[in-house]
N, C-alpha and C positions, 0 to 999 in steps of 0.2 A: 552647563549641563552636560551630563554623562552621553557619552555615544551609547547607542543602543546595542544591546549584546543578548542575543535568544541562543537557545540551546534544544538539540533533540537528543533523548537521553533513553534509548531503547535496552530493552534487558534482553541478550541474545539468549533466550530460552526457547524461541520459536520463530516462525517466519513473520515478515513485516506484513500486517493486514491493512486493511484500507483505514481502520480508525488512527493507527500510528502514522500512516502515510499522511492523511489529513493534517494531523499535528505537526509533523516535520513540515509539511507545505507551509502551514500558517506562520509557524516560526520562521522558515526561509522568507517568505513574503515580506514579514514585518521587519526582517533585518535588513533586507535589500530596500525595502521602500524607504527606510530611514537612513539609509547609507551606513549600515553598522555592519555588526560580525554575526554569522552563523557558527554554532560550534557543534561538534558531534561528540558526545559523550557515551561511552559504552558502560552500562549499570551491571555489572556481571558479578555482583556480592553473593549471588546464589550460585555457588559453585557446582552444587550438585546437578543444575540443571542448564548452566550455561554452556554454550559452545562456540567454538571457533568456527564452526561451519555457519551456524545461524548469524554470528556478527559478520562474517564475509557475503553472506546472502543479503543481509540488510543493506549493506553498504552498496552492493550492486544494484539492488532494487531502487536505493535512493538516486543513484548515478542514473538509472536508465529513465526515472522520472525527470532528470534534469536538474535535481537539487545538489548542489556543491557545498561543500564547507570549508570556512577559513581556518579552523582548528580541529584537530581530531586525533585518534590514535595513529592514522596513518600518514598524516601531514604534520603533526606535532603543533607547537604554538607555545606562548609565553606561559601557559598555565597546565604544562604537561605533568605527569601523565594523565591520559584521556581516557584511562581504563579503571573502574574504581577496585578492581582487584589488585591495582599497582599503587594504590593510595592508602594502605591501610595504616601505617604509621601516621598519616595526616589526622585520619579519624580519631585515632587512638589519643593522639595530642589533644584534640579539641574535647574529647570526653573527658580526659583528665583536668582540663581547664574548667569544665562544668562542675566538676566534684570538687575543686578546689574552691569553686565560688559557692559551694553547698547548693548546686541548682542540679544534682544528679547524685544517685545514691545506688549501691549495690542492691539487688533482689535475689535472695537465695530460694525463693519459693520454686517447687517442683511443679511439673505440668499436673501431677496429678493433685496437686494441693489448689493449684490455680483451677482446675476443671471443677473441684469439688466445691470451692467458692462461688464459682460461675452457675453452678447447677442450683445451689442454694439461694443465690439472689433470684433465679428465674422462678423458682418455687415459690417466693415470697411475692413475687408480682413486682419486683424491682429491676431496673434495667442493668445488665450484666456489666460490671467495670470493677478494676483492680481496686481493693480496698486501702493499699498503702500501707499494709502492715510492717512491711520493711523498712519504711521511711525512716522511722525512728529508733530501729536497733541501735543498742550501746556498743561500743566496741568489743567487748566481752562477749557479746551476743553473736556479734559478727564473726569472732575468732570460733566460737563454738560451731556454728554453722560450717565453717571451712574445715574444721577439724573432722567434722561428718562426711567431708568430701563432696561437699556441696560447691557446684560452679555458679558462680552470680552472673547474673545479667546485669546492665547498668540501666536504671530508669530515670527519666527525667522528672523532676520534683515540679508538678505544675503549681502554679499559685492559686490559692483559694481565696473565696470572697472577694473575687474580683471579675471583671467582664473584659473579653477582649473584642475589639472590633477593629476591621479593615475593609477597604473598597477594592472590590474585584472589578476589573475592567469591563467584564462581560456581564456578571450578576448583580453587580452594585455592592451595596453595604451590607457586610455581613458581620453578625455579632454573636457571641459565644458565652455562655456563663461558664466561667472555668471550674465552677464546683461539678459540673457535669462532664469534664475531661478528666480521665484518670491519668494516674502517672503511667507514662508511656515508654517502653522499651527503646533505647538508643543503641545499645551494644548488647549483642547477643552472649550467651555463655562460652560460645566458641571464639570469642574475640572480632567476631566480624559484626560491622554496623548494620543497623535496620535501614530500610529505603528511607525512611522518614530522616532520619539524621544523615545519612551521607548525601544525599541530594541536598539537604540545606547546606552541609558545609562546602561541598563543591559548587554549589550556585554561588555563594559568597565569595570563595577564594578566586574563582574563575571569573568574578565580577560581572555575572549575570543581571542585566537590568530587569528583564521581563519574562517571567516563568509562565509560558503557553503551554496548556497541556489538557487532558480530560477533565470533567468536572467530576468524576469519581474522587479525585484528589482534592475536592475543595475543604473537607474536614482536616486533611492533612496539612493543607494551606496553614490551617490554625496552630497547630502543633509546631510548624516549622517557623511560625513568626514567634513563638514563645522561644525557641532555639535563638532565634535571631536577637532577639531581644535580651535575653540572659546573656549573650557574650557580646553586647553592644554593638551588634552590626546593623547596617542600615537595611530596611526592609526593601525586597525589590517590589516591582509591580506584579501582581497576579492576574491572570485572565485565563480563566477555566472555560473552555469550549465544551457545547453539550455533547453527551454521549449519542453515538449513532444507534438508531432503533432498526429493526426488521420490522417487516409489514404487518406483524402481529403487535407492534409496538413495544418489543421486548429488547432488553439491551442486546446488541449484536454480539456474538461470542463465537468462538470455533464449533461449540455444541449447536448454536443456532444459526449456523450458516455464515459467520465470519470468514471472508473470503481473502486469501492472501495476494499480494501484488504480482508475485511469482505465478499464480494461477491464471491472472489476467494476461500477463505476459506470455505463456502458454498458450492462450486462446487467440494471441494475436492482434490486441489492442494496441493502436498507436498509443506511445506515452502522453501526447497532448490530449488526447482523448481523456485519458483516466484523471490527469491532472485538472484538466477543465471541470469533469464531473467531482472531483474531490472539492476543488473550490466552490462549488454549489452547497456543499453540505454546511448550512449554519451561515453561508454567506452568500449573496444574491449578486450575479453579473449579470450585464445586458445579454439577452440573447439576441443574436443576429446570425447570419448566413456564414459566419466564420467561427473558427475554432479560435480562442485568444491565446496568446503565448505566454511562456512565463513572464515574461516581461510587460506585457501588457496587464497580466495581473498585478505585478509590483506596483505599476502606477496607480492602480484604482484601490488596492488594499488598505484597509483602515480597521483596526482592531473595534472602533466603537460602531463599526458596521455589521458585527459579528452578532448573530442571534443568540438568545439565551435557551431558544426552543429546541428540543431533541430534533434533529433532520431523519428522515426514513431513507434507509438504503434501497434504490430502486434500480433494478436491473435494466428495465426499460429505458429509465433516463440515462444511464451509462451507455446504453446502445444507441441513443438518439446522438451523444456526442461522438462515439465510434463511428458511425455512418457519416457524420460531418466531416469528421478528420480524414477518413477516407476519401470521401468525395474531394475535398478540398486539397488533397496531398498533390505534390509534383509527381506527374504521372511517371517520369522515369524513375524518379527515387522510389515511388511506390512499386514499380516493377522490380527494381533490385530487391527491395524488402520480401517480396512475394517469391524470388528464386530463391533468397536465404532461408525463406520458411517452408519451401518445397525440401529443400536439402539434396543431399545426393550428388549425383553428377549432372543433374538437370541443366540443359542450356537451350533457349529458345533456337528454334531452327532459323527464324527470321525475326528480328528484333523489332522492327517496324509492326509486324503483324502481331507480336506480343504484346505490345504496347497497345495495340488498337482493341485486342482481346481484353486486357485489363481494363480499359477505359470502359469497356462495354459491359463488364459483369459486376464492377465495382459500385453500382448506383445503389443497391440494397445490401450492401455487406457492411457490418461494423468491425470486422476483424480480418487480418490476414489470411487466418485459417478458413474464413466463410470464403474467401475469394479462391484460395487453392481448392477448396471442396466444389466449387463451381467450374473449374478448369481441370480436375482430376483426370479427365479424358486426355489431355494434352501429354501426360506423362506415365499414363497407365491404359494401356489398352483394353477395350471392353471385351467381352465374351462374343464370340461369333453369333449371328443371328442364325435361327434354326433354318429360315428360307430366305432368299433373296430375290428380289424381283427380276424377270427374265432381261430387262433392258440394262442391266448394271455394267455387263461386259462393253455394251456400245459407250455407255459413259465412261468408263474409265478410258476406252480409246479417245475420245474426245477431250478428255482432261489431259491426257498424256501428250496430245498435240497442241495443247495451249503454248503460245509464244511467250507469255508472261503470266508468272504464277502471282496474283495480287487479288484483292478482293473484288475490284472491277471486273476484271477480265473473267474470273472464276463465275461472279453472280451473272454476268452476261450469258455466257456458256450454259449455265444452268438453265436460264430463263428459255434459251432458244432451244435445248435439248427437250424440255418440259412442253413447249409449243409442239414441236415436230413430232412428238410421240403421243401427244394427246393424252398427257397423263394429268390427272388432276393436281393442283400444285399443292394442296394440303397434304395429299397422299405423298406427292413425290418427295417434299422435304421433310415431311415426317419419319420416311423410312430412310432416307440418308443420314437423318440427324442420329438415329438409333445405330446405325452401321457403324457410323463414325465415332461416337461418344457414349453409346448407350444408353443415352437419357431421351426423354421426350422433350424436353424444354432447353431452352439456352440461347446462346448466341445464334447469329445466322449461320446457315449452312456454308453460305461462301466464305465468312470470317473463320469457320471452324477448319475448313480445307485450307485456307492461306495458312493459319496458324500452326496445322500440323506439317505443312511442307508438302509438295508434290509427292515425293517417295513413300513417306508415311501413310498418305492420304490414300493414295492409290493402293498402296499394300492392304491397307483395312478394308476397301471396297473389294479387291481381288480375292481376297481371302475367304469371304462369303460366298462368292458365285463359283469358285474353283471346287469347293469341297461339298 
């Protein structure tokens, strides 16, 4: 039995979005579950739109999610190169072989001719498809076309009067009447392969056993199987995962709100939260009070448990995983991530106080950015209050004389002062919080003072009553 080999083959024409990330995750999980290999291949045959910047960003996002690869453009492997732009001679050789087997032929039709044919078919109420008019050109007719300066594409000669069927691991048996499949292009006039052809050639030569990808490629699978069969290659196992939909049940796209992994990174989602969310799109995992690790998912994952029903992208569901990941994160680790998120030269005055503050505010936060927003007063002084209560100067003196600067001592001093001055607790703490943080709600005033440190805390109080 063959060792399982899966691949993720993104096109570097844009950022990695949640649909692509889920495809990568499912491929990675299946390979790891079966003790196989996970391959990263860059499909950059669209030279006008491909970018090395996007390629780099896709790799960075995959690594951020925790998905590593056994073979790829940056790590090499037995089937290199792993960029399609570096494999042109391989596709040309496979195309020539199909021609020699009379399973492919040059097509000299211009774009204008093909569009006219398409328009005529639509007007006649027929499904638009290539008529195959170049399929039986004589050698003389071909030479004549070339003398006109026409550069041919290469089309696959689809068998007629036959049916093709295959078993998809998620969608079940698929049957195609080949009379409904037109002769499709495998090499463009510029000498570059189409996606359908290049992917089929690479998947075979890289010994990929399972093609796990979006179900928008289901019909492509039929065409690629024709290529496999024509060249005498063993068919891989296909598993087409359903397309992610938006709340209106439309296909998620950039125009309709498809969000990149980079965007979620910028919001401060923890990678394990995003991984857990992606895993629930077409696959169910037991919901508990912990966030599963990648290796928890590896142990549970199975292709036969992936649903064929399109999942709905749900930001609230993502927030659920975000909150759970924040809540369960190691506090010291989380505090370090928050400091990195704040950036600049920020350094907590008291590490114990900072840990206590992060622990206090993280309960309702789904992202690191939300935590920083709750403690923004710690590294950005609020505006001065227009009027300060008359007792502030006395409180400053009391706080300056405290022997220990911690939440317990500060809290006791505040309570004693409030009782002695007969100030309503609600008004007392409300005014102090506004003076210290510029906000009406938040952590206890004692924790705020402790976190700010004695010097900064008293400075904020003094600047209001002195001016």
